[in-house]
C-alpha positions as CSV (number, residue, x, y, z in Angstrom):
1,M,0.0,0.0,0.0
2,R,2.9,2.4,0.8
3,I,4.5,1.7,-2.6
4,L,1.1,2.3,-4.3
5,R,0.6,5.6,-2.3
6,D,4.1,6.8,-3.3
7,F,3.5,5.9,-6.9
8,L,0.2,7.9,-7.0
9,I,1.9,10.9,-5.4
10,L,4.6,10.7,-8.0
11,I,2.1,10.6,-10.8
12,A,0.1,13.5,-9.3
13,S,3.2,15.6,-8.9
14,A,4.2,15.0,-12.6
15,A,0.7,15.9,-13.7
16,L,0.9,19.1,-11.7
17,I,4.3,20.1,-13.1
18,W,3.0,19.4,-16.6
19,Y,-0.1,21.6,-16.0
20,L,2.0,24.5,-14.7
21,F,4.3,24.4,-17.7
22,T,1.3,24.6,-20.1
23,L,0.4,27.9,-18.4
24,I,3.8,29.4,-18.9
25,P,4.7,30.7,-22.4
26,S,7.7,28.9,-23.9
27,S,11.0,30.7,-24.0
28,K,10.8,30.3,-27.8
29,E,7.6,32.3,-28.0
30,N,9.0,34.9,-25.6
31,T,12.2,35.3,-27.6
32,L,10.5,35.3,-31.0
33,S,8.0,38.0,-29.9
34,K,10.9,40.3,-29.2
35,L,11.9,40.2,-32.9
36,K,9.5,42.0,-35.2
37,I,8.9,40.9,-38.8
38,A,10.4,44.2,-40.0
39,Q,13.6,43.5,-38.1
40,E,13.7,40.0,-39.5
41,E,13.3,41.4,-43.1
42,Q,16.2,43.9,-42.5
43,L,18.4,41.0,-41.3
44,G,17.3,39.0,-44.4
45,D,18.4,41.8,-46.7
46,K,21.8,42.1,-45.0
47,L,22.3,38.3,-45.3
48,M,21.4,38.2,-49.0
49,K,24.1,40.9,-49.6
50,E,26.6,38.9,-47.5
51,I,25.9,35.6,-49.3
52,Q,26.4,37.3,-52.7
53,K,29.9,38.2,-51.7
54,D,30.9,34.5,-51.7
55,P,32.7,33.9,-55.0
56,D,31.3,30.3,-55.1
57,F,27.7,31.6,-54.8
58,K,26.2,32.9,-58.0
59,L,22.6,34.1,-58.4
60,I,21.0,33.3,-61.8
61,E,19.9,36.3,-63.8
62,N,17.5,35.1,-66.4
63,A,14.3,36.8,-67.4
64,T,12.5,33.5,-68.4
65,L,13.3,31.9,-65.1
66,D,12.5,35.0,-63.1
67,S,9.1,35.2,-64.8
68,A,8.4,31.5,-64.1
69,L,9.3,31.8,-60.4
70,Y,7.1,34.9,-60.1
71,T,4.2,33.1,-61.6
72,I,4.6,30.2,-59.1
73,Q,5.1,32.6,-56.2
74,Q,1.9,34.6,-57.0
75,R,-0.1,31.4,-57.3
76,L,1.0,30.3,-53.8
77,L,0.6,33.8,-52.3
78,H,-2.9,34.2,-53.7
79,A,-3.9,30.9,-52.1
80,M,-2.2,31.9,-48.8
81,G,-4.3,35.1,-48.5
82,T,-2.6,37.0,-45.8
83,T,1.1,37.0,-44.8
84,E,3.3,39.4,-43.0
85,Y,6.3,38.6,-45.3
86,E,7.3,40.0,-48.6
87,Y,8.5,36.9,-50.4
88,R,11.4,36.9,-52.8
89,I,12.6,33.8,-54.6
90,Y,16.2,33.7,-55.8
91,P,17.5,31.0,-58.2
92,F,21.2,30.2,-57.8
93,D,23.6,28.2,-59.9
94,N,24.4,24.9,-58.2
95,E,24.0,21.4,-59.6
96,M,23.1,20.0,-56.1
97,V,19.3,19.6,-55.5
98,N,18.8,22.2,-52.8
99,A,16.4,24.9,-51.5
100,F,16.4,26.8,-48.3
101,A,14.7,29.7,-46.7
102,M,16.4,32.8,-45.3
103,P,15.0,35.3,-42.8
104,G,12.4,37.8,-44.0
105,G,10.8,35.6,-46.7
106,N,13.9,35.1,-48.9
107,I,13.9,31.7,-50.5
108,L,16.7,30.3,-52.6
109,V,16.4,27.4,-55.1
110,S,19.2,25.7,-56.9
111,S,19.5,25.1,-60.6
112,G,19.9,21.4,-59.8
113,L,16.5,21.4,-58.1
114,I,14.8,23.2,-61.0
115,Q,16.3,20.6,-63.4
116,L,15.1,17.7,-61.3
117,A,11.5,19.0,-61.2
118,E,9.5,17.6,-64.1
119,K,6.8,20.3,-64.0
120,P,6.2,23.7,-62.3
121,E,3.8,22.2,-59.8
122,E,6.7,20.1,-58.3
123,L,8.8,23.3,-57.8
124,A,5.8,24.9,-56.3
125,A,5.6,22.1,-53.7
126,V,9.2,22.7,-52.7
127,I,8.7,26.5,-52.5
128,A,5.5,25.9,-50.4
129,H,7.5,23.8,-48.0
130,E,10.1,26.6,-47.6
131,M,7.2,29.1,-47.1
132,G,6.1,26.8,-44.3
133,H,9.4,27.3,-42.5
134,V,9.1,31.1,-43.0
135,E,5.5,31.4,-41.8
136,N,6.3,29.2,-38.7
137,R,9.4,31.3,-38.1
138,H,11.6,28.2,-38.0
139,V,14.4,30.1,-39.8
140,I,14.7,32.9,-37.3
141,Y,14.3,30.7,-34.3
142,K,17.1,28.5,-35.5
143,L,19.3,31.6,-35.7
144,I,18.3,32.8,-32.2
145,K,18.8,29.4,-30.8
146,E,22.3,29.0,-32.2
147,I,23.6,32.6,-32.1
148,G,21.4,34.6,-29.7
149,L,19.1,37.5,-30.3
150,S,21.3,40.2,-29.0
151,I,24.3,39.1,-31.1
152,L,22.0,38.6,-34.1
153,L,20.8,42.2,-34.1
154,T,24.3,43.8,-33.9
155,G,24.8,43.8,-37.6
156,D,28.5,43.1,-37.2
157,Q,30.2,41.9,-40.4
158,M,31.8,38.9,-38.7
159,V,28.4,38.0,-37.1
160,L,26.7,38.2,-40.5
161,G,29.1,35.7,-42.0
162,E,28.3,33.2,-39.2
163,V,24.6,33.9,-39.5
164,S,24.6,33.2,-43.2
165,R,26.3,29.9,-42.6
166,V,23.8,28.8,-40.0
167,A,20.8,30.1,-42.0
168,G,22.0,28.2,-45.1
169,S,22.3,24.9,-43.2
170,S,19.5,22.3,-43.1
171,A,19.5,21.9,-39.3
172,F,15.7,22.0,-38.7
173,D,14.5,19.3,-36.4
174,R,12.2,16.6,-37.7
175,R,9.1,18.2,-36.2
176,Q,9.8,21.5,-37.9
177,E,10.3,19.7,-41.2
178,A,7.0,17.8,-40.8
179,K,5.2,21.0,-39.9
180,A,6.5,22.7,-43.0
181,D,5.4,19.7,-45.1
182,E,1.9,19.9,-43.5
183,F,1.8,23.6,-44.3
184,A,2.9,22.9,-47.9
185,L,0.3,20.2,-48.5
186,A,-2.6,22.4,-47.3
187,L,-1.3,25.4,-49.3
188,L,-1.0,23.4,-52.5
189,E,-4.6,22.3,-52.1
190,D,-5.7,25.9,-51.6
191,A,-3.7,26.9,-54.7
192,H,-5.5,24.2,-56.8
193,I,-2.2,22.2,-57.1
194,H,-2.7,18.5,-56.3
195,P,-0.6,17.7,-53.2
196,I,0.5,14.4,-54.8
197,V,3.1,16.4,-56.7
198,M,5.2,16.5,-53.5
199,A,5.2,12.7,-53.5
200,S,6.3,12.5,-57.2
201,F,9.1,14.9,-56.5
202,F,10.5,13.1,-53.5
203,R,10.2,9.7,-55.2
204,R,12.4,11.0,-58.1
205,L,14.7,12.6,-55.6
206,S,15.2,9.2,-53.9
207,D,15.7,7.5,-57.2
208,E,18.1,9.9,-58.8
209,V,19.9,11.5,-55.9
210,G,19.6,8.8,-53.3
211,S,18.5,8.9,-49.7
212,Y,19.9,7.7,-46.4
213,N,19.0,4.3,-45.0
214,E,15.4,4.3,-43.7
215,K,16.5,2.5,-40.5
216,M,18.6,5.6,-39.7
217,Q,15.6,7.9,-39.6
218,V,15.6,8.3,-35.9
219,F,19.1,9.9,-36.1
220,M,18.3,12.3,-38.9
221,T,16.8,15.8,-38.7
222,H,14.9,15.5,-41.9
223,P,12.0,13.0,-42.2
224,H,12.9,10.1,-44.5
225,N,11.8,10.6,-48.1
226,N,9.6,7.6,-47.9
227,A,7.7,9.1,-44.9
228,R,7.2,12.3,-46.8
229,I,6.0,10.4,-49.9
230,K,3.5,8.5,-47.7
231,A,2.2,11.7,-46.1
232,A,1.7,13.3,-49.5
233,L,-0.1,10.3,-50.9
234,E,-2.3,10.0,-47.9
235,Y,-3.3,13.6,-47.8
236,K,-7.0,13.9,-48.4
237,T,-8.2,16.9,-50.5
238,D,-11.7,18.3,-50.1
239,S,-14.3,16.7,-52.2
240,S,-14.7,20.0,-54.2
241,F,-11.0,20.2,-55.0
242,S,-10.0,20.6,-58.6
243,A,-6.4,20.9,-59.9
244,E,-5.5,23.7,-62.2
245,P,-2.2,23.5,-64.1
246,I,0.4,26.3,-63.8
247,E,0.5,27.6,-67.4
248,L,4.3,27.6,-68.0
249,D,6.4,26.1,-70.8
250,W,8.5,24.0,-68.4
251,T,10.7,22.6,-71.2
252,Q,11.7,26.1,-72.2
253,I,12.4,27.0,-68.6
254,K,14.6,24.0,-68.0
255,M,16.5,24.6,-71.2
256,A,17.2,28.2,-70.1
257,V,18.6,26.8,-66.8
258,S,20.7,24.1,-68.6
259,H,22.2,26.6,-70.9
260,L,23.7,28.4,-67.9
261,A,26.0,25.5,-67.3
262,E,27.4,25.5,-70.9
């Protein structure tokens, strides 16, 4: 009986502690609330200038590609409705399949990723995922967590170099990645783009680029591609949903990108 009594006291104490913690705003929320969107956008502008100083980093300047990215961006933004961010999508010359979000609504996509996508809707799925990171403030929280808010806002040149390195990494935790995927799937539906395009993109990514062993998923920050494919395939659209193609000549756009490497 004494053991049972002690066990019940332990359970009650744990429940009380959990309840009290739910009443206290998290340190993440407190810290993020101190950084206004306008400050985040200013930081984003400084980081984009810093990144472009890197001789190995080259933004792509191509009217055809810029027009295509703008069309995709507007399709997604129209579906999103309201946002505090002014999004800007920058293509950069790199054969690796990559995309990442920077503070303030800046999103970078590699030429390798554009080449891998078989249609504009697949690229839209990737961009929607990065928008999910921005809207959930995953990017700026990662920077605050690793660098600190006070140091982040100094604007020091050496600090900006470290900030750009951290921001360009893919060190989101698996919950953040899953949340960005959930955001993307819902946004694609609202934009009249079938969410299944995310599954087709990740399946090709696994086939052509490769993926880590599925048994190692517990040790990785990103969800395994198979898990992301499964989530996209199982996503249920509303019964009234109808897909509308993004009217772009994707072959012409991919040719414009491929010519850059020549």
